[in-house]
C-alpha positions in Angstrom: -19.0 -7.4 19.3 -17.9 -6.0 22.6 -14.1 -6.1 21.2 -15.0 -4.5 18.3 -17.0 -1.6 20.1 -14.5 -1.3 22.7 -11.9 -0.9 19.9 -14.0 1.6 18.0 -14.3 3.8 21.1 -10.3 3.5 21.9 -9.5 4.7 18.3 -12.0 7.6 19.0 -10.9 8.4 22.7 -8.0 7.6 22.4 -5.8 8.9 19.3 -2.4 9.7 19.7 -2.0 7.0 22.1 -4.1 3.5 20.7 -1.7 2.4 18.7 0.3 0.3 21.5 -3.0 -1.5 22.5 -3.6 -2.2 18.7 -0.4 -3.7 17.9 -0.5 -6.1 20.1 -3.5 -7.1 17.9 -3.4 -9.6 15.1 -3.9 -9.2 11.6 -6.9 -11.4 11.7 -8.5 -9.2 14.3 -7.6 -6.3 12.2 -9.0 -7.6 8.6 -12.2 -8.8 11.0 -12.3 -5.0 12.4 -12.7 -3.9 8.6 -15.0 -6.4 7.7 -17.4 -5.1 10.2 -16.4 -1.0 9.9 -17.0 -1.8 6.4 -20.2 -3.3 6.6 -21.9 -1.1 8.8 -20.7 1.7 6.6 -22.2 -0.1 3.8 -25.3 -0.9 5.6 -25.7 3.2 6.8 -24.8 4.2 3.1 -27.7 1.9 2.2 -30.1 3.5 3.7 -28.8 7.0 2.7 -29.1 5.4 -0.4 -32.7 4.5 -0.1 -33.7 8.0 1.7 -32.4 9.9 -1.8 -33.8 7.4 -4.0 -35.9 5.4 -3.0 -35.8 1.4 -3.8 -34.3 2.2 -7.0 -31.4 3.9 -4.9 -31.6 0.6 -2.6 -31.0 -1.7 -5.1 -27.9 -0.5 -6.0 -26.5 0.6 -2.8 -26.4 -3.0 -2.4 -25.2 -3.3 -4.7 -22.5 -0.9 -5.0 -22.1 -2.4 -0.9 -21.3 -6.0 -1.6 -18.1 -5.0 -4.9 -17.6 -2.3 -2.2 -16.3 -4.6 0.9 -14.8 -7.3 -1.7 -12.5 -4.2 -3.6 -12.1 -2.6 -0.5 -10.7 -5.6 1.7 -8.4 -6.6 -1.4 -7.8 -2.8 -2.0 -6.7 -2.2 1.8 -4.6 -5.8 2.1 -2.3 -4.2 -0.9 -2.2 -0.3 0.4 -0.8 -2.2 3.8 1.8 -4.5 1.0 2.5 -1.6 -1.2 3.3 1.0 2.2 5.3 -1.8 3.7 7.7 -2.5 0.8 8.3 1.5 0.1 8.8 2.7 3.8 11.6 -0.4 3.7 13.4 1.8 0.9 13.2 4.7 2.9 14.9 2.8 5.3 12.2 1.7 8.2 12.3 -1.4 9.5 8.4 -2.5 10.0 6.2 -5.7 8.7 3.2 -5.4 6.5 1.2 -6.6 10.0 2.0 -2.9 11.1 0.9 -0.6 8.5 -2.5 -3.2 8.5 -3.3 -2.8 11.7 -2.8 1.0 10.8 -5.1 1.5 7.9 -7.6 -0.7 8.9 -8.5 1.0 13.1 -7.8 3.8 11.1 -10.2 3.8 8.6 -12.7 4.1 11.9 -14.1 7.7 11.1 -14.5 7.0 7.1 -16.4 4.4 8.0 -19.1 5.2 10.7 -18.9 9.4 9.1 -18.8 8.4 5.6 -22.2 8.0 4.5 -23.1 11.3 5.8 -23.0 13.6 3.3 -20.3 16.4 3.5 -20.2 15.1 7.0 -18.3 12.2 5.3 -15.7 14.1 4.3 -14.3 15.2 7.9 -14.6 11.7 8.8 -12.1 10.8 5.6 -9.4 13.4 6.6 -10.1 12.8 10.0 -8.8 9.1 8.8 -6.0 10.0 6.9 -4.9 11.7 10.2 -5.3 9.0 12.1 -3.6 6.7 9.7 -0.7 8.7 9.3 -0.5 8.5 13.3 -0.5 5.2 13.3 2.3 4.4 10.4 3.9 6.9 12.8 3.5 4.8 16.1 4.3 1.3 14.7 6.7 1.8 12.7 8.6 3.4 15.2 9.5 6.1 12.5 9.1 9.9 12.1 6.6 11.7 10.3 8.5 12.9 7.3 9.0 9.1 6.2 5.6 8.5 7.0 4.4 11.2 4.6 7.1 10.5 2.0 5.9 7.5 1.8 1.6 7.8 1.6 2.4 10.4 -1.4 4.5 8.0 -3.3 2.1 5.2 -2.4 -0.5 8.1 -3.5 0.9 8.7 -6.9 1.5 5.4 -7.6 -2.1 4.2 -7.1 -2.9 7.2 -9.4 -1.2 6.3 -12.0 -2.0 2.9 -11.9 -6.2 4.0 -12.0 -5.2 6.1 -15.2 -4.1 3.8 -16.7 -7.0 1.3 -15.9 -9.3 3.8 -16.5 -7.9 4.2 -20.4 -7.8 0.5 -20.3 -11.4 0.2 -19.7 -12.3 3.5 -21.7 -10.6 1.6 -24.4 -12.0 -1.1 -24.2 -15.7 0.4 -23.7 -15.4 2.4 -27.0 -14.1 -0.3 -29.3 -17.2 -1.9 -27.9 -19.2 1.0 -28.8 -17.4 1.5 -32.3 -17.8 -2.5 -33.6 -21.0 -2.0 -32.7 -22.1 0.8 -34.8 -22.8 3.2 -32.3 -19.6 5.5 -32.3 
């Protein structure tokens, strides 16, 4: 636990120089770190939901935390893999572990502040900046290629999200129609 707290302090206090130290950590270290900060975010979010909506909020929050923890971990792995593929097409040499480290450690401010209404947006933006700096440093490339790769990745995820929403929306409407509700 001391290592995780030390990493949080490192990322928050040395956002531009921490990456050389973090590059020595394994993917498993980054995965454990991400699980812990996502779980901390989840606990804080449940507390906020409980304050806001009472016991019902706590129940919804707990179910949401468990689902988002699994979904968040899977999406983090997918995002790191996809980023690594895209940046490779831009002629930059790197490895999956570099992308995953940048995404995992860069998520720190978003996970620590994301549960606080309105302030969470600033934490998410700070995370994005940290991730861009981390990707630049860990891949040894320039900001332009990092930004291009991230924009391509966001577009891919956006298109896939729209397709999934259409498929699930059509399935839901089909179920309603079949049940005579539409």
